[in-house]
PDB file of N, CA, C and O in Angstrom:
ATOM      1  N   UNK A   1       1.019  -1.432   0.100  1.00  0.00           N
ATOM      2  CA  UNK A   1      -0.033   0.161  -0.103  1.00  0.00           C
ATOM      3  C   UNK A   1       0.619   1.247  -0.158  1.00  0.00           C
ATOM      4  O   UNK A   1       1.505   1.474   0.666  1.00  0.00           O
ATOM      5  N   UNK A   2       0.343   2.016  -1.019  1.00  0.00           N
ATOM      6  CA  UNK A   2       1.190   3.374  -0.970  1.00  0.00           C
ATOM      7  C   UNK A   2       0.476   4.256   0.441  1.00  0.00           C
ATOM      8  O   UNK A   2      -0.695   4.601   0.283  1.00  0.00           O
ATOM      9  N   UNK A   3       1.140   4.614   1.774  1.00  0.00           N
ATOM     10  CA  UNK A   3       1.380   4.897   2.760  1.00  0.00           C
ATOM     11  C   UNK A   3       0.300   6.486   2.202  1.00  0.00           C
ATOM     12  O   UNK A   3       0.377   6.850   1.028  1.00  0.00           O
ATOM     13  N   UNK A   4      -0.413   7.081   2.985  1.00  0.00           N
ATOM     14  CA  UNK A   4      -1.218   8.013   2.902  1.00  0.00           C
ATOM     15  C   UNK A   4      -0.038   9.485   2.634  1.00  0.00           C
ATOM     16  O   UNK A   4       0.973   9.444   3.335  1.00  0.00           O
ATOM     17  N   UNK A   5      -0.111  10.108   2.141  1.00  0.00           N
ATOM     18  CA  UNK A   5       0.653  11.188   1.861  1.00  0.00           C
ATOM     19  C   UNK A   5       0.383  12.329   2.406  1.00  0.00           C
ATOM     20  O   UNK A   5      -0.828  12.522   2.514  1.00  0.00           O
ATOM     21  N   UNK A   6       1.158  13.296   2.855  1.00  0.00           N
ATOM     22  CA  UNK A   6       1.209  14.695   4.079  1.00  0.00           C
ATOM     23  C   UNK A   6       0.244  15.853   2.692  1.00  0.00           C
ATOM     24  O   UNK A   6       0.051  17.061   2.826  1.00  0.00           O
ATOM     25  N   UNK A   7      -0.060  15.255   1.848  1.00  0.00           N
ATOM     26  CA  UNK A   7      -1.255  16.372   1.098  1.00  0.00           C
ATOM     27  C   UNK A   7      -2.473  16.654   1.962  1.00  0.00           C
ATOM     28  O   UNK A   7      -3.034  15.754   2.587  1.00  0.00           O
ATOM     29  N   UNK A   8      -2.973  18.251   1.992  1.00  0.00           N
ATOM     30  CA  UNK A   8      -3.872  18.133   2.502  1.00  0.00           C
ATOM     31  C   UNK A   8      -5.249  17.449   2.400  1.00  0.00           C
ATOM     32  O   UNK A   8      -6.076  17.088   3.237  1.00  0.00           O
ATOM     33  N   UNK A   9      -5.190  17.416   1.280  1.00  0.00           N
ATOM     34  CA  UNK A   9      -6.709  16.602   0.748  1.00  0.00           C
ATOM     35  C   UNK A   9      -7.384  15.190   1.570  1.00  0.00           C
ATOM     36  O   UNK A   9      -8.549  14.805   1.662  1.00  0.00           O
ATOM     37  N   UNK A  10      -6.026  14.600   2.135  1.00  0.00           N
ATOM     38  CA  UNK A  10      -6.445  13.601   3.012  1.00  0.00           C
ATOM     39  C   UNK A  10      -6.737  13.689   4.081  1.00  0.00           C
ATOM     40  O   UNK A  10      -6.599  12.784   4.904  1.00  0.00           O
ATOM     41  N   UNK A  11      -7.295  15.004   4.347  1.00  0.00           N
ATOM     42  CA  UNK A  11      -7.820  15.257   5.849  1.00  0.00           C
ATOM     43  C   UNK A  11      -9.770  14.531   5.212  1.00  0.00           C
ATOM     44  O   UNK A  11     -10.727  14.173   5.899  1.00  0.00           O
ATOM     45  N   UNK A  12      -9.655  14.578   4.183  1.00  0.00           N
ATOM     46  CA  UNK A  12     -10.696  14.004   3.654  1.00  0.00           C
ATOM     47  C   UNK A  12     -10.781  12.539   3.039  1.00  0.00           C
ATOM     48  O   UNK A  12     -11.931  12.161   2.814  1.00  0.00           O
ATOM     49  N   UNK A  13     -10.050  11.906   2.818  1.00  0.00           N
ATOM     50  CA  UNK A  13     -10.101  10.808   2.177  1.00  0.00           C
ATOM     51  C   UNK A  13      -9.211  10.049   3.217  1.00  0.00           C
ATOM     52  O   UNK A  13      -8.621  10.611   4.140  1.00  0.00           O
ATOM     53  N   UNK A  14      -9.181   8.579   2.933  1.00  0.00           N
ATOM     54  CA  UNK A  14      -8.311   7.440   3.270  1.00  0.00           C
ATOM     55  C   UNK A  14      -8.576   6.614   2.483  1.00  0.00           C
ATOM     56  O   UNK A  14      -9.580   6.554   1.774  1.00  0.00           O
ATOM     57  N   UNK A  15      -7.320   5.599   2.563  1.00  0.00           N
ATOM     58  CA  UNK A  15      -6.690   4.385   1.239  1.00  0.00           C
ATOM     59  C   UNK A  15      -7.732   3.033   2.102  1.00  0.00           C
ATOM     60  O   UNK A  15      -7.829   2.808   3.308  1.00  0.00           O
ATOM     61  N   UNK A  16      -8.147   2.590   1.360  1.00  0.00           N
ATOM     62  CA  UNK A  16      -8.873   1.329   1.714  1.00  0.00           C
ATOM     63  C   UNK A  16      -8.677   0.164   0.535  1.00  0.00           C
ATOM     64  O   UNK A  16      -8.576   0.236  -0.689  1.00  0.00           O
ATOM     65  N   UNK A  17      -8.671  -0.687   1.263  1.00  0.00           N
ATOM     66  CA  UNK A  17      -7.983  -2.104   0.319  1.00  0.00           C
ATOM     67  C   UNK A  17      -9.105  -2.853  -0.249  1.00  0.00           C
ATOM     68  O   UNK A  17      -9.770  -3.242   0.711  1.00  0.00           O
ATOM     69  N   UNK A  18      -9.828  -3.382  -1.733  1.00  0.00           N
ATOM     70  CA  UNK A  18     -10.820  -4.408  -1.432  1.00  0.00           C
ATOM     71  C   UNK A  18     -10.207  -5.404  -2.767  1.00  0.00           C
ATOM     72  O   UNK A  18      -9.799  -5.212  -3.912  1.00  0.00           O
ATOM     73  N   UNK A  19     -10.406  -6.475  -1.910  1.00  0.00           N
ATOM     74  CA  UNK A  19     -10.001  -7.423  -2.964  1.00  0.00           C
ATOM     75  C   UNK A  19      -8.323  -7.254  -3.443  1.00  0.00           C
ATOM     76  O   UNK A  19      -7.821  -7.522  -4.535  1.00  0.00           O
ATOM     77  N   UNK A  20      -7.841  -6.848  -2.520  1.00  0.00           N
ATOM     78  CA  UNK A  20      -6.198  -6.754  -3.095  1.00  0.00           C
ATOM     79  C   UNK A  20      -6.060  -5.251  -3.923  1.00  0.00           C
ATOM     80  O   UNK A  20      -5.059  -5.153  -4.633  1.00  0.00           O
ATOM     81  N   UNK A  21      -6.768  -4.360  -3.891  1.00  0.00           N
ATOM     82  CA  UNK A  21      -6.742  -3.534  -5.253  1.00  0.00           C
ATOM     83  C   UNK A  21      -7.143  -1.883  -4.025  1.00  0.00           C
ATOM     84  O   UNK A  21      -7.796  -1.776  -2.987  1.00  0.00           O
ATOM     85  N   UNK A  22      -6.592  -1.191  -4.609  1.00  0.00           N
ATOM     86  CA  UNK A  22      -6.262  -0.116  -3.559  1.00  0.00           C
ATOM     87  C   UNK A  22      -7.597   1.202  -3.969  1.00  0.00           C
ATOM     88  O   UNK A  22      -7.904   1.432  -5.139  1.00  0.00           O
ATOM     89  N   UNK A  23      -7.990   1.647  -3.247  1.00  0.00           N
ATOM     90  CA  UNK A  23      -9.078   2.662  -3.479  1.00  0.00           C
ATOM     91  C   UNK A  23      -9.270   3.700  -2.767  1.00  0.00           C
ATOM     92  O   UNK A  23      -9.606   3.248  -1.672  1.00  0.00           O
ATOM     93  N   UNK A  24      -9.265   4.851  -2.707  1.00  0.00           N
ATOM     94  CA  UNK A  24      -9.624   6.029  -2.048  1.00  0.00           C
ATOM     95  C   UNK A  24     -11.017   6.395  -1.891  1.00  0.00           C
ATOM     96  O   UNK A  24     -11.787   6.428  -2.851  1.00  0.00           O
ATOM     97  N   UNK A  25     -11.457   6.747  -0.368  1.00  0.00           N
ATOM     98  CA  UNK A  25     -12.499   6.687   0.147  1.00  0.00           C
ATOM     99  C   UNK A  25     -12.762   7.589   0.641  1.00  0.00           C
ATOM    100  O   UNK A  25     -11.953   7.816   1.541  1.00  0.00           O
ATOM    101  N   UNK A  26     -13.847   8.643   0.533  1.00  0.00           N
ATOM    102  CA  UNK A  26     -14.285  10.040   1.124  1.00  0.00           C
ATOM    103  C   UNK A  26     -14.874   9.803   2.595  1.00  0.00           C
ATOM    104  O   UNK A  26     -15.594   8.857   2.916  1.00  0.00           O
ATOM    105  N   UNK A  27     -14.614  10.415   3.088  1.00  0.00           N
ATOM    106  CA  UNK A  27     -14.780  10.655   4.759  1.00  0.00           C
ATOM    107  C   UNK A  27     -16.252  11.596   4.766  1.00  0.00           C
ATOM    108  O   UNK A  27     -16.894  11.851   5.785  1.00  0.00           O
ATOM    109  N   UNK A  28     -16.522  11.933   3.694  1.00  0.00           N
ATOM    110  CA  UNK A  28     -17.613  13.244   4.141  1.00  0.00           C
ATOM    111  C   UNK A  28     -18.550  12.489   4.267  1.00  0.00           C
ATOM    112  O   UNK A  28     -19.136  12.497   5.349  1.00  0.00           O
ATOM    113  N   UNK A  29     -19.048  11.494   3.089  1.00  0.00           N
ATOM    114  CA  UNK A  29     -20.463  10.835   3.256  1.00  0.00           C
ATOM    115  C   UNK A  29     -19.744   9.397   2.463  1.00  0.00           C
ATOM    116  O   UNK A  29     -18.881   9.100   1.637  1.00  0.00           O
ATOM    117  N   UNK A  30     -20.927   8.688   3.498  1.00  0.00           N
ATOM    118  CA  UNK A  30     -20.829   7.323   3.175  1.00  0.00           C
ATOM    119  C   UNK A  30     -21.067   6.497   2.012  1.00  0.00           C
ATOM    120  O   UNK A  30     -20.706   5.382   1.636  1.00  0.00           O
ATOM    121  N   UNK A  31     -22.184   7.919   1.342  1.00  0.00           N
ATOM    122  CA  UNK A  31     -22.840   7.502  -0.207  1.00  0.00           C
ATOM    123  C   UNK A  31     -22.055   7.270  -1.182  1.00  0.00           C
ATOM    124  O   UNK A  31     -22.400   6.624  -2.171  1.00  0.00           O
ATOM    125  N   UNK A  32     -20.930   7.763  -1.016  1.00  0.00           N
ATOM    126  CA  UNK A  32     -19.879   7.944  -2.411  1.00  0.00           C
ATOM    127  C   UNK A  32     -19.161   6.945  -2.419  1.00  0.00           C
ATOM    128  O   UNK A  32     -18.822   6.305  -1.423  1.00  0.00           O
ATOM    129  N   UNK A  33     -18.844   6.706  -3.641  1.00  0.00           N
ATOM    130  CA  UNK A  33     -17.843   5.642  -4.423  1.00  0.00           C
ATOM    131  C   UNK A  33     -16.640   5.807  -4.198  1.00  0.00           C
ATOM    132  O   UNK A  33     -16.019   6.866  -4.104  1.00  0.00           O
ATOM    133  N   UNK A  34     -16.237   4.618  -4.095  1.00  0.00           N
ATOM    134  CA  UNK A  34     -14.930   4.491  -4.077  1.00  0.00           C
ATOM    135  C   UNK A  34     -14.477   5.078  -5.175  1.00  0.00           C
ATOM    136  O   UNK A  34     -15.160   5.098  -6.198  1.00  0.00           O
ATOM    137  N   UNK A  35     -13.112   5.702  -5.095  1.00  0.00           N
ATOM    138  CA  UNK A  35     -12.056   6.650  -6.125  1.00  0.00           C
ATOM    139  C   UNK A  35     -10.876   5.670  -6.419  1.00  0.00           C
ATOM    140  O   UNK A  35     -10.004   5.380  -5.599  1.00  0.00           O
ATOM    141  N   UNK A  36     -10.948   5.277  -7.488  1.00  0.00           N
ATOM    142  CA  UNK A  36      -9.914   4.495  -8.140  1.00  0.00           C
ATOM    143  C   UNK A  36      -8.766   5.309  -7.479  1.00  0.00           C
ATOM    144  O   UNK A  36      -8.920   6.515  -7.291  1.00  0.00           O
ATOM    145  N   UNK A  37      -7.302   4.502  -7.026  1.00  0.00           N
ATOM    146  CA  UNK A  37      -6.141   5.021  -6.911  1.00  0.00           C
ATOM    147  C   UNK A  37      -5.189   4.995  -8.351  1.00  0.00           C
ATOM    148  O   UNK A  37      -4.832   3.949  -8.894  1.00  0.00           O
ATOM    149  N   UNK A  38      -4.839   6.456  -8.874  1.00  0.00           N
ATOM    150  CA  UNK A  38      -4.283   6.474 -10.301  1.00  0.00           C
ATOM    151  C   UNK A  38      -2.671   5.864 -10.171  1.00  0.00           C
ATOM    152  O   UNK A  38      -1.958   5.912  -9.168  1.00  0.00           O
ATOM    153  N   UNK A  39      -2.439   5.457 -11.106  1.00  0.00           N
ATOM    154  CA  UNK A  39      -0.863   4.654 -11.047  1.00  0.00           C
ATOM    155  C   UNK A  39       0.204   5.669 -10.659  1.00  0.00           C
ATOM    156  O   UNK A  39       1.211   5.205 -10.124  1.00  0.00           O
ATOM    157  N   UNK A  40       0.137   6.943 -10.844  1.00  0.00           N
ATOM    158  CA  UNK A  40       0.766   8.024 -10.629  1.00  0.00           C
ATOM    159  C   UNK A  40       0.730   8.640  -8.973  1.00  0.00           C
ATOM    160  O   UNK A  40       1.426   9.503  -8.439  1.00  0.00           O
ATOM    161  N   UNK A  41      -0.465   7.743  -8.401  1.00  0.00           N
ATOM    162  CA  UNK A  41      -1.096   8.439  -7.039  1.00  0.00           C
ATOM    163  C   UNK A  41      -1.007   9.851  -6.936  1.00  0.00           C
ATOM    164  O   UNK A  41      -0.482  10.490  -6.024  1.00  0.00           O
ATOM    165  N   UNK A  42      -1.496  10.223  -7.826  1.00  0.00           N
ATOM    166  CA  UNK A  42      -1.518  11.781  -8.086  1.00  0.00           C
ATOM    167  C   UNK A  42      -2.919  11.830  -7.094  1.00  0.00           C
ATOM    168  O   UNK A  42      -3.537  10.804  -6.808  1.00  0.00           O
ATOM    169  N   UNK A  43      -3.332  13.254  -6.601  1.00  0.00           N
ATOM    170  CA  UNK A  43      -4.325  13.542  -5.738  1.00  0.00           C
ATOM    171  C   UNK A  43      -5.771  14.256  -7.050  1.00  0.00           C
ATOM    172  O   UNK A  43      -6.794  14.711  -6.540  1.00  0.00           O
ATOM    173  N   UNK A  44      -5.669  14.249  -8.224  1.00  0.00           N
ATOM    174  CA  UNK A  44      -6.326  15.175  -9.003  1.00  0.00           C
ATOM    175  C   UNK A  44      -7.971  14.480  -8.525  1.00  0.00           C
ATOM    176  O   UNK A  44      -8.963  15.147  -8.230  1.00  0.00           O
ATOM    177  N   UNK A  45      -7.854  12.823  -8.570  1.00  0.00           N
ATOM    178  CA  UNK A  45      -9.317  12.722  -8.673  1.00  0.00           C
ATOM    179  C   UNK A  45      -9.920  13.201  -7.247  1.00  0.00           C
ATOM    180  O   UNK A  45     -11.100  13.551  -7.269  1.00  0.00           O
ATOM    181  N   UNK A  46      -9.333  13.247  -6.189  1.00  0.00           N
ATOM    182  CA  UNK A  46      -9.822  13.728  -4.752  1.00  0.00           C
ATOM    183  C   UNK A  46     -10.477  14.937  -5.004  1.00  0.00           C
ATOM    184  O   UNK A  46     -11.688  15.045  -4.809  1.00  0.00           O
ATOM    185  N   UNK A  47      -9.614  16.089  -5.524  1.00  0.00           N
ATOM    186  CA  UNK A  47      -9.846  17.696  -5.633  1.00  0.00           C
ATOM    187  C   UNK A  47     -11.235  17.192  -6.268  1.00  0.00           C
ATOM    188  O   UNK A  47     -12.321  17.336  -5.707  1.00  0.00           O
ATOM    189  N   UNK A  48     -11.096  16.746  -7.181  1.00  0.00           N
ATOM    190  CA  UNK A  48     -12.592  16.791  -8.614  1.00  0.00           C
ATOM    191  C   UNK A  48     -13.683  16.197  -7.799  1.00  0.00           C
ATOM    192  O   UNK A  48     -14.813  16.680  -7.871  1.00  0.00           O
ATOM    193  N   UNK A  49     -13.406  15.107  -6.972  1.00  0.00           N
ATOM    194  CA  UNK A  49     -14.639  14.576  -6.104  1.00  0.00           C
ATOM    195  C   UNK A  49     -15.250  15.676  -6.049  1.00  0.00           C
ATOM    196  O   UNK A  49     -16.141  16.168  -6.740  1.00  0.00           O
ATOM    197  N   UNK A  50     -14.250  16.285  -4.470  1.00  0.00           N
ATOM    198  CA  UNK A  50     -14.853  16.992  -4.190  1.00  0.00           C
ATOM    199  C   UNK A  50     -15.477  18.360  -4.465  1.00  0.00           C
ATOM    200  O   UNK A  50     -16.055  19.114  -3.682  1.00  0.00           O
ATOM    201  N   UNK A  51     -15.181  18.519  -5.968  1.00  0.00           N
ATOM    202  CA  UNK A  51     -15.782  20.116  -7.002  1.00  0.00           C
ATOM    203  C   UNK A  51     -17.271  19.366  -7.342  1.00  0.00           C
ATOM    204  O   UNK A  51     -18.273  20.052  -7.543  1.00  0.00           O
ATOM    205  N   UNK A  52     -17.300  18.005  -7.380  1.00  0.00           N
ATOM    206  CA  UNK A  52     -18.344  17.673  -8.096  1.00  0.00           C
ATOM    207  C   UNK A  52     -19.493  16.468  -7.369  1.00  0.00           C
ATOM    208  O   UNK A  52     -20.341  15.814  -7.976  1.00  0.00           O
ATOM    209  N   UNK A  53     -19.264  16.455  -6.286  1.00  0.00           N
ATOM    210  CA  UNK A  53     -20.019  15.652  -5.233  1.00  0.00           C
ATOM    211  C   UNK A  53     -20.864  16.013  -4.109  1.00  0.00           C
ATOM    212  O   UNK A  53     -21.335  15.313  -3.213  1.00  0.00           O
ATOM    213  N   UNK A  54     -21.013  18.021  -4.496  1.00  0.00           N
ATOM    214  CA  UNK A  54     -21.566  18.934  -3.507  1.00  0.00           C
ATOM    215  C   UNK A  54     -20.775  19.087  -2.235  1.00  0.00           C
ATOM    216  O   UNK A  54     -20.969  20.058  -1.503  1.00  0.00           O
ATOM    217  N   UNK A  55     -19.949  18.219  -1.970  1.00  0.00           N
ATOM    218  CA  UNK A  55     -18.757  18.527  -0.882  1.00  0.00           C
ATOM    219  C   UNK A  55     -18.268  19.991  -0.834  1.00  0.00           C
ATOM    220  O   UNK A  55     -17.074  20.283  -0.771  1.00  0.00           O
ATOM    221  N   UNK A  56     -19.423  21.026  -0.872  1.00  0.00           N
ATOM    222  CA  UNK A  56     -18.348  22.501  -1.141  1.00  0.00           C
ATOM    223  C   UNK A  56     -18.058  23.060   0.184  1.00  0.00           C
ATOM    224  O   UNK A  56     -17.411  24.106   0.185  1.00  0.00           O
ATOM    225  N   UNK A  57     -18.391  22.595   1.241  1.00  0.00           N
ATOM    226  CA  UNK A  57     -17.812  23.157   2.639  1.00  0.00           C
ATOM    227  C   UNK A  57     -16.513  22.505   2.442  1.00  0.00           C
ATOM    228  O   UNK A  57     -15.570  23.295   2.487  1.00  0.00           O
ATOM    229  N   UNK A  58     -16.171  21.112   2.207  1.00  0.00           N
ATOM    230  CA  UNK A  58     -14.803  20.410   2.385  1.00  0.00           C
ATOM    231  C   UNK A  58     -13.933  21.001   1.289  1.00  0.00           C
ATOM    232  O   UNK A  58     -12.748  21.189   1.563  1.00  0.00           O
ATOM    233  N   UNK A  59     -14.273  21.240   0.368  1.00  0.00           N
ATOM    234  CA  UNK A  59     -13.649  21.605  -0.981  1.00  0.00           C
ATOM    235  C   UNK A  59     -13.137  23.282  -0.501  1.00  0.00           C
ATOM    236  O   UNK A  59     -12.028  23.679  -0.857  1.00  0.00           O
ATOM    237  N   UNK A  60     -13.959  24.077   0.233  1.00  0.00           N
ATOM    238  CA  UNK A  60     -13.880  25.465   0.623  1.00  0.00           C
ATOM    239  C   UNK A  60     -12.760  25.324   2.153  1.00  0.00           C
ATOM    240  O   UNK A  60     -11.870  26.122   2.449  1.00  0.00           O
ATOM    241  N   UNK A  61     -13.075  24.330   2.764  1.00  0.00           N
ATOM    242  CA  UNK A  61     -11.667  24.225   3.553  1.00  0.00           C
ATOM    243  C   UNK A  61     -10.577  23.484   3.356  1.00  0.00           C
ATOM    244  O   UNK A  61      -9.635  23.545   4.146  1.00  0.00           O
ATOM    245  N   UNK A  62     -10.567  22.858   2.507  1.00  0.00           N
ATOM    246  CA  UNK A  62      -9.441  22.685   1.839  1.00  0.00           C
ATOM    247  C   UNK A  62      -8.073  23.542   1.386  1.00  0.00           C
ATOM    248  O   UNK A  62      -6.856  23.522   1.570  1.00  0.00           O
ATOM    249  N   UNK A  63      -9.295  24.459   0.529  1.00  0.00           N
ATOM    250  CA  UNK A  63      -8.637  25.860  -0.474  1.00  0.00           C
ATOM    251  C   UNK A  63      -8.331  26.889   1.057  1.00  0.00           C
ATOM    252  O   UNK A  63      -7.535  27.827   1.006  1.00  0.00           O
ATOM    253  N   UNK A  64      -8.956  26.596   2.123  1.00  0.00           N
ATOM    254  CA  UNK A  64      -8.972  27.310   3.285  1.00  0.00           C
ATOM    255  C   UNK A  64      -7.406  27.266   3.717  1.00  0.00           C
ATOM    256  O   UNK A  64      -6.727  28.272   3.928  1.00  0.00           O
ATOM    257  N   UNK A  65      -6.946  25.907   3.811  1.00  0.00           N
ATOM    258  CA  UNK A  65      -6.070  25.600   4.631  1.00  0.00           C
ATOM    259  C   UNK A  65      -4.930  25.963   3.752  1.00  0.00           C
ATOM    260  O   UNK A  65      -3.944  26.322   4.395  1.00  0.00           O
ATOM    261  N   UNK A  66      -4.820  25.968   2.749  1.00  0.00           N
ATOM    262  CA  UNK A  66      -3.350  27.167   1.818  1.00  0.00           C
ATOM    263  C   UNK A  66      -3.096  25.435   1.362  1.00  0.00           C
ATOM    264  O   UNK A  66      -3.374  24.440   2.032  1.00  0.00           O
ATOM    265  N   UNK A  67      -2.582  25.499   0.231  1.00  0.00           N
ATOM    266  CA  UNK A  67      -2.321  24.102  -0.321  1.00  0.00           C
ATOM    267  C   UNK A  67      -1.131  24.686  -2.056  1.00  0.00           C
ATOM    268  O   UNK A  67      -1.218  25.842  -2.470  1.00  0.00           O
ATOM    269  N   UNK A  68      -0.431  23.909  -2.571  1.00  0.00           N
ATOM    270  CA  UNK A  68       0.211  24.505  -3.504  1.00  0.00           C
ATOM    271  C   UNK A  68      -0.108  23.133  -4.427  1.00  0.00           C
ATOM    272  O   UNK A  68       0.428  23.007  -5.528  1.00  0.00           O
ATOM    273  N   UNK A  69      -0.782  22.386  -4.033  1.00  0.00           N
ATOM    274  CA  UNK A  69      -0.835  21.196  -4.948  1.00  0.00           C
ATOM    275  C   UNK A  69      -1.531  21.625  -6.310  1.00  0.00           C
ATOM    276  O   UNK A  69      -0.820  21.278  -7.253  1.00  0.00           O
ATOM    277  N   UNK A  70      -2.763  22.308  -6.744  1.00  0.00           N
ATOM    278  CA  UNK A  70      -2.891  22.853  -7.937  1.00  0.00           C
ATOM    279  C   UNK A  70      -2.399  24.154  -8.752  1.00  0.00           C
ATOM    280  O   UNK A  70      -3.050  25.082  -9.233  1.00  0.00           O
ATOM    281  N   UNK A  71      -1.041  23.892  -8.735  1.00  0.00           N
ATOM    282  CA  UNK A  71      -0.388  24.770  -9.394  1.00  0.00           C
ATOM    283  C   UNK A  71      -0.633  25.118 -10.692  1.00  0.00           C
ATOM    284  O   UNK A  71      -0.961  24.311 -11.562  1.00  0.00           O
ATOM    285  N   UNK A  72      -0.432  26.727 -10.913  1.00  0.00           N
ATOM    286  CA  UNK A  72      -0.681  27.020 -12.584  1.00  0.00           C
ATOM    287  C   UNK A  72       1.130  26.916 -13.161  1.00  0.00           C
ATOM    288  O   UNK A  72       2.216  26.956 -12.584  1.00  0.00           O
ATOM    289  N   UNK A  73       0.776  26.801 -14.274  1.00  0.00           N
ATOM    290  CA  UNK A  73       1.889  27.201 -15.356  1.00  0.00           C
ATOM    291  C   UNK A  73       1.900  28.295 -16.044  1.00  0.00           C
ATOM    292  O   UNK A  73       0.969  28.565 -16.803  1.00  0.00           O
ATOM    293  N   UNK A  74       3.018  29.138 -15.875  1.00  0.00           N
ATOM    294  CA  UNK A  74       2.717  30.532 -16.322  1.00  0.00           C
ATOM    295  C   UNK A  74       4.205  30.434 -17.989  1.00  0.00           C
ATOM    296  O   UNK A  74       5.436  30.460 -17.979  1.00  0.00           O
ATOM    297  N   UNK A  75       3.296  30.338 -18.989  1.00  0.00           N
ATOM    298  CA  UNK A  75       4.565  30.446 -20.456  1.00  0.00           C
ATOM    299  C   UNK A  75       5.438  32.043 -20.029  1.00  0.00           C
ATOM    300  O   UNK A  75       4.714  33.025 -19.865  1.00  0.00           O
ATOM    301  N   UNK A  76       6.682  32.182 -19.902  1.00  0.00           N
ATOM    302  CA  UNK A  76       7.303  33.542 -20.059  1.00  0.00           C
ATOM    303  C   UNK A  76       7.557  33.188 -21.571  1.00  0.00           C
ATOM    304  O   UNK A  76       8.268  34.166 -21.801  1.00  0.00           O
ATOM    305  N   UNK A  77       7.521  32.665 -22.517  1.00  0.00           N
ATOM    306  CA  UNK A  77       8.153  32.610 -23.800  1.00  0.00           C
ATOM    307  C   UNK A  77       7.962  33.344 -24.880  1.00  0.00           C
ATOM    308  O   UNK A  77       8.622  33.129 -25.896  1.00  0.00           O
TER     309      UNK A  77
END
């Protein structure tokens, strides 16, 4: 199992193992489906889940805590 990361998004998710496969479980609602764990272990699908699943309060809290996970690439060329 890939250990839980220090990214603040993990305040809203945990890793669960189902039949030997790792998933990410939303801690906000038991009605949420398990999210697949991307091969690169990125957190984008968790952030998108908060955005699209009506978890506005959690998303607001996530952004309030300050994070640099969603960086903007600027082209200086």
